[in-house]
C-alpha positions as CSV (number, residue, x, y, z in Angstrom):
1,M,2.2,31.7,-3.0
2,Y,4.5,28.7,-2.5
3,I,3.2,28.1,1.1
4,Y,-0.4,28.5,0.0
5,A,0.1,25.9,-2.8
6,V,1.6,23.4,-0.3
7,N,-1.2,23.9,2.2
8,H,-3.8,23.8,-0.5
9,L,-2.5,20.6,-1.9
10,L,-2.1,18.9,1.5
11,T,-5.7,19.8,2.3
12,Q,-6.8,18.3,-1.0
13,A,-4.7,15.2,-0.3
14,D,-6.4,14.8,3.1
15,M,-9.8,14.9,1.4
16,K,-8.8,12.4,-1.4
17,V,-8.3,8.7,-1.3
18,H,-5.2,8.9,-3.5
19,P,-1.9,10.8,-2.5
20,A,-0.6,13.8,-4.4
21,S,0.4,12.9,-8.0
22,I,2.7,14.5,-10.5
23,S,-0.3,16.2,-12.1
24,D,-1.3,17.7,-8.8
25,I,2.2,19.1,-8.2
26,A,2.3,20.5,-11.8
27,K,-1.1,22.2,-11.4
28,A,-0.1,23.7,-8.0
29,L,3.2,25.1,-9.3
30,G,1.9,26.1,-12.7
31,V,4.3,23.9,-14.7
32,A,3.9,21.0,-17.1
33,P,3.6,17.5,-15.7
34,S,6.6,16.5,-17.9
35,T,8.7,19.2,-16.1
36,V,7.8,17.8,-12.7
37,S,8.6,14.2,-13.9
38,R,12.0,15.3,-15.2
39,A,12.8,17.4,-12.1
40,L,12.0,14.5,-9.8
41,R,14.5,12.4,-11.8
42,N,17.1,15.1,-11.7
43,H,17.0,15.4,-15.5
44,P,19.7,17.9,-16.8
45,D,17.2,19.6,-19.1
46,I,15.5,21.1,-16.1
47,S,17.4,24.0,-14.4
48,H,18.9,23.4,-11.0
49,E,16.7,26.1,-9.4
50,T,13.5,24.5,-10.8
51,R,14.6,21.0,-9.8
52,Q,15.2,22.2,-6.2
53,K,11.9,24.0,-6.1
54,I,9.9,21.0,-7.4
55,Q,11.7,18.4,-5.3
56,E,11.2,20.5,-2.1
57,F,7.5,20.9,-2.9
58,A,7.2,17.2,-3.5
59,R,8.7,16.5,-0.1
60,Q,6.4,19.0,1.6
61,V,3.3,17.3,0.1
62,N,4.6,13.8,0.8
63,Y,4.7,12.8,-2.8
64,R,5.4,9.1,-3.5
65,P,6.0,7.6,-7.0
66,N,3.1,5.6,-8.3
67,A,4.7,2.1,-8.4
68,L,1.8,0.7,-10.4
69,A,2.0,3.4,-13.0
70,I,5.8,3.0,-13.3
71,G,5.4,-0.8,-13.6
72,L,2.8,-0.4,-16.4
73,K,5.1,1.9,-18.2
74,H,8.0,-0.5,-18.1
75,Q,5.7,-3.6,-18.3
76,R,7.0,-4.8,-14.9
77,S,5.8,-4.0,-11.4
78,R,8.8,-5.7,-9.6
79,T,6.1,-7.2,-7.3
80,I,5.7,-10.9,-6.5
81,G,2.3,-12.3,-5.6
82,I,2.2,-15.1,-2.9
83,I,-0.8,-17.3,-2.0
84,I,-0.5,-19.5,1.0
85,P,-3.1,-21.4,3.1
86,E,-2.3,-19.8,6.4
87,I,0.1,-17.2,7.5
88,V,0.0,-18.3,11.2
89,H,1.2,-21.8,10.3
90,Y,4.9,-22.1,11.4
91,F,5.9,-23.8,8.2
92,F,4.4,-21.2,5.9
93,S,5.8,-18.3,7.9
94,S,9.2,-19.9,7.6
95,I,8.8,-20.1,3.8
96,L,7.7,-16.4,3.7
97,S,10.9,-15.4,5.6
98,G,13.0,-17.2,2.9
99,I,11.0,-15.6,0.1
100,E,11.2,-12.1,1.5
101,E,14.9,-12.2,2.1
102,V,15.7,-13.0,-1.5
103,A,13.0,-10.9,-3.0
104,Y,13.9,-7.6,-1.2
105,S,17.6,-8.2,-1.8
106,K,16.8,-8.3,-5.5
107,G,14.7,-5.2,-5.5
108,Y,11.3,-6.9,-5.5
109,R,8.3,-6.4,-3.3
110,V,5.9,-9.1,-2.2
111,M,2.1,-9.1,-1.9
112,I,0.9,-11.9,0.4
113,C,-2.6,-13.4,0.4
114,Q,-3.9,-16.3,2.4
115,S,-6.6,-18.6,1.2
116,N,-7.7,-19.9,4.6
117,E,-8.0,-23.3,2.9
118,E,-10.9,-22.0,0.8
119,A,-10.8,-22.6,-2.9
120,E,-13.0,-19.6,-3.7
121,R,-10.9,-17.3,-1.6
122,E,-7.8,-18.6,-3.4
123,R,-9.4,-17.8,-6.7
124,L,-10.3,-14.3,-5.6
125,N,-6.8,-13.8,-4.2
126,L,-5.2,-14.8,-7.5
127,Q,-7.4,-12.4,-9.5
128,A,-6.6,-9.6,-7.1
129,L,-2.8,-10.2,-7.5
130,L,-3.2,-10.3,-11.3
131,D,-5.2,-7.1,-11.2
132,H,-2.2,-5.5,-9.3
133,R,0.0,-6.6,-12.2
134,V,2.4,-8.8,-10.2
135,D,5.3,-10.1,-12.3
136,G,5.0,-13.7,-11.0
137,L,3.3,-15.9,-8.5
138,L,4.4,-18.3,-5.7
139,V,1.5,-20.6,-4.7
140,S,0.7,-23.3,-2.2
141,V,-2.8,-24.6,-3.0
142,S,-5.6,-24.8,-0.4
143,K,-6.8,-28.1,0.7
144,S,-10.2,-27.6,-0.7
145,T,-9.0,-26.8,-4.2
146,T,-9.9,-29.5,-6.7
147,D,-10.3,-27.3,-9.9
148,F,-7.1,-25.6,-11.0
149,E,-8.5,-23.7,-14.0
150,H,-7.7,-20.3,-12.4
151,F,-4.0,-21.2,-12.2
152,K,-4.1,-22.6,-15.8
153,R,-5.5,-19.3,-17.1
154,A,-2.8,-17.3,-15.3
155,I,-0.1,-19.4,-16.9
156,D,-1.8,-19.2,-20.3
157,G,-1.6,-15.4,-19.7
158,N,2.2,-15.8,-19.5
159,I,2.4,-15.2,-15.7
160,P,5.4,-17.2,-14.4
161,M,4.4,-19.4,-11.4
162,V,6.1,-21.7,-8.9
163,F,4.2,-24.1,-6.7
164,F,5.7,-25.0,-3.3
165,D,4.8,-27.7,-0.8
166,R,1.2,-28.2,-2.0
167,I,1.6,-28.4,-5.7
168,C,-0.7,-28.8,-8.7
169,P,0.2,-32.1,-10.5
170,E,-1.9,-31.1,-13.5
171,I,0.2,-28.0,-14.3
172,E,3.7,-28.4,-15.7
173,T,5.6,-25.6,-14.0
174,D,8.4,-25.1,-11.4
175,R,7.7,-26.7,-8.0
176,V,9.5,-27.0,-4.7
177,M,8.5,-29.7,-2.3
178,T,9.5,-32.1,0.5
179,D,10.0,-35.8,-0.3
180,D,6.7,-36.5,1.4
181,F,6.6,-40.2,0.5
182,E,10.1,-41.0,1.8
183,A,9.6,-38.8,4.9
184,A,6.4,-40.6,5.8
185,R,8.0,-44.0,5.1
186,L,10.9,-43.0,7.3
187,V,8.9,-41.9,10.3
188,T,6.6,-44.9,10.1
189,A,9.6,-47.3,9.7
190,H,11.0,-45.6,12.9
191,L,7.8,-46.6,14.7
192,T,7.8,-50.2,13.4
193,G,11.4,-50.4,14.3
194,L,10.3,-49.8,17.9
195,A,8.0,-52.9,17.6
196,R,4.9,-50.8,17.0
197,R,2.6,-52.7,14.7
198,R,-0.8,-51.1,15.2
199,I,-0.1,-47.6,14.0
200,L,-2.9,-45.0,13.5
201,H,-2.4,-42.6,10.6
202,L,-4.1,-39.2,10.9
203,A,-4.3,-38.3,7.2
204,A,-4.7,-35.2,5.1
205,P,-7.2,-35.1,2.2
206,Q,-6.1,-37.6,-0.5
207,H,-6.6,-35.3,-3.4
208,L,-3.6,-33.3,-2.1
209,T,-0.3,-34.6,-3.2
210,I,1.1,-34.2,0.3
211,G,-1.8,-36.1,1.8
212,R,-1.6,-38.9,-0.8
213,D,2.2,-39.3,-0.7
214,R,2.4,-39.3,3.1
215,C,-0.3,-41.9,3.3
216,L,1.5,-44.0,0.6
217,G,4.8,-43.7,2.5
218,Y,3.0,-44.9,5.7
219,C,1.6,-47.9,3.9
220,Q,4.9,-48.8,2.3
221,A,6.7,-48.8,5.6
222,L,4.1,-51.2,7.0
223,K,4.4,-53.5,4.0
224,D,8.2,-53.4,4.3
225,R,7.8,-54.9,7.8
226,G,5.2,-57.4,6.7
227,I,2.4,-55.6,8.5
228,E,-1.0,-55.6,6.7
229,V,-2.4,-52.1,6.1
230,D,-5.7,-51.7,8.1
231,P,-7.9,-49.1,6.4
232,G,-9.6,-48.7,9.7
233,L,-6.4,-47.2,11.1
234,I,-6.3,-44.4,8.4
235,L,-8.4,-41.6,9.8
236,P,-9.1,-38.4,7.8
237,C,-8.0,-35.9,10.4
238,D,-5.4,-33.1,9.7
239,T,-6.2,-30.3,12.1
240,P,-6.5,-29.9,15.9
241,E,-10.1,-29.0,15.4
242,K,-10.8,-32.3,13.7
243,V,-9.0,-34.2,16.5
244,L,-11.5,-32.6,19.0
245,L,-14.4,-33.4,16.7
246,L,-13.3,-37.0,16.4
247,K,-12.2,-37.3,20.0
248,D,-14.7,-40.1,20.9
249,Q,-13.6,-42.1,17.9
250,I,-9.9,-41.6,18.7
251,I,-10.4,-42.7,22.3
252,G,-12.3,-45.7,21.1
253,I,-9.4,-46.7,18.8
254,A,-6.7,-45.9,21.4
255,P,-6.7,-49.3,23.3
256,Q,-6.1,-51.1,20.0
257,I,-3.1,-49.1,18.8
258,D,0.5,-48.7,19.9
259,G,1.6,-45.9,17.6
260,V,0.4,-42.8,15.7
261,F,1.8,-41.0,12.7
262,A,0.0,-37.7,12.2
263,V,0.3,-35.8,8.9
264,N,1.4,-32.6,10.7
265,D,2.7,-31.6,14.1
266,L,-0.3,-29.6,15.4
267,T,-2.6,-32.5,14.8
268,A,-0.2,-34.8,16.5
269,I,0.0,-32.5,19.5
270,A,-3.7,-32.2,19.8
271,L,-4.0,-36.0,19.7
272,M,-1.3,-36.3,22.4
273,Q,-3.3,-34.1,24.7
274,V,-6.5,-36.0,24.1
275,I,-5.1,-39.5,24.8
276,Q,-3.0,-38.3,27.8
277,D,-6.2,-36.7,29.3
278,H,-7.8,-40.2,29.0
279,G,-5.0,-42.0,30.8
280,F,-2.8,-43.3,28.0
281,S,1.0,-42.9,28.4
282,I,3.3,-41.5,25.7
283,P,5.4,-43.3,24.5
284,G,4.8,-46.2,26.9
285,Q,1.5,-47.3,25.5
286,I,1.3,-45.2,22.4
287,A,4.3,-43.7,20.5
288,V,3.4,-40.5,18.6
289,A,5.1,-38.9,15.6
290,G,4.3,-35.8,13.5
291,F,5.4,-34.0,10.4
292,G,6.9,-30.5,10.0
293,D,9.0,-29.8,13.1
294,D,6.8,-26.9,14.2
295,S,8.2,-24.6,16.8
296,V,6.1,-26.1,19.5
297,A,7.3,-29.7,18.7
298,S,10.3,-29.2,21.0
299,I,8.3,-27.5,23.7
300,I,5.4,-29.9,24.2
301,R,6.0,-32.7,26.8
302,P,6.9,-35.3,25.8
303,R,8.8,-33.6,23.0
304,L,7.5,-34.6,19.6
305,T,9.3,-36.9,17.2
306,T,8.8,-35.3,13.7
307,V,10.0,-34.9,10.2
308,E,11.9,-31.6,9.7
309,Q,10.7,-29.4,6.8
310,K,13.2,-26.8,5.7
311,G,10.6,-24.0,5.1
312,Y,13.1,-21.1,5.0
313,E,15.3,-22.9,2.5
314,M,12.3,-23.9,0.4
315,G,11.1,-20.3,0.3
316,K,14.5,-19.1,-0.9
317,I,14.7,-21.8,-3.7
318,A,11.1,-21.0,-4.8
319,I,11.7,-17.3,-5.2
320,E,15.1,-17.9,-6.9
321,M,13.5,-20.2,-9.5
322,L,10.8,-17.5,-10.2
323,L,13.3,-14.7,-10.4
324,E,15.4,-16.7,-12.9
325,R,12.4,-16.8,-15.2
326,L,11.6,-13.1,-14.7
327,E,15.2,-12.0,-15.3
328,N,15.5,-14.1,-18.5
329,P,12.2,-13.6,-20.3
330,G,13.5,-14.7,-23.7
331,E,15.1,-17.9,-22.5
332,T,13.4,-21.2,-22.7
333,I,13.6,-22.9,-19.2
334,L,12.0,-26.3,-18.8
335,A,9.8,-26.9,-15.8
336,R,12.0,-27.9,-12.8
337,K,11.3,-29.8,-9.6
338,R,13.4,-29.3,-6.4
339,V,12.7,-32.0,-3.8
340,F,14.1,-31.6,-0.3
341,P,15.1,-34.9,1.4
342,A,13.5,-36.1,4.6
343,N,15.2,-35.6,7.9
344,L,13.7,-37.4,11.0
345,K,14.1,-35.7,14.4
346,V,13.6,-38.3,17.1
347,R,12.4,-37.1,20.4
348,Q,10.7,-38.5,23.6
349,S,7.3,-39.0,22.1
350,T,8.5,-42.3,20.5
351,L,11.3,-43.3,22.7
352,S,11.4,-44.5,26.3
353,D,12.9,-42.2,28.9
354,Q,15.8,-44.7,29.4
355,Y,16.6,-44.7,25.7
356,V,16.4,-40.9,25.5
357,S,18.7,-40.4,28.4
358,L,21.3,-42.6,26.7
359,H,21.0,-41.5,23.0
360,V,19.4,-38.1,22.6
């Protein structure tokens, strides 16, 4: 009878979308669901013999506790929802590593969604995470997001949220970010310090705080050197695909410039390939700097000067801020902002070979 019950339930489980439940086990063994529940938790009210029988049966039918049901019972799922623009991006994958290390060490799971830089997909991702009863959210907004009502509604529903890297300035909540203004000012000042005065800036969308702050830092560094900001040298271009799309325009500008500051490394590297293919030397004619210290920045030739972003550390800080709120639900914690300082990594894409051999 026992073997029949196991085989019968396994056959049913194969035919069903959902795995065996406590009710399924109770029905198969002819006991109450409460008896099964207690037996699986080793409750002393259930005899040792019955506990063994039920636990062995549960193993045979591959029973797994329903985490969502348990979470609903205790009003917590111990699951953190994460929304990022792209998982394949080195910076965001580094952040995820930091988040996961802390989350799993504290007994939390994570659910990761990527918006692919689409505002609507971001909105759908957020709703899916809320439907799965996540305890809190970690978010880096998509570059096409201009309306933040979906995030405001989540916060109004008492869902703790931390923004990282790409933040929402309209929402007063915890945030973790790089000092984008100072980082951009630092890298541009590095270029002007090398007597580069016609510096092209490949910029991110200006409605994004990172895009606006990096552009402002670039402008400030020029002003500090007494160099007039030329709007014609600020080009909306923040992906390798856009570099290729604007290739003719970039090549047309190239003879007039002696430096480039790109808003991220992959865009800088794409530009380097384009201008080198058209006979321009780096850094001899045009010095190039990026932002992010992507893993390929030290592999490309010449190696790319860039601003280091501490993604792993940012991820750890973001999840720690969120968990502090989750573990202290009755405590009033004012919105906090953690800003990571800029760190410039100087490589051959901005310095001559002679200087590099002596100083790097």
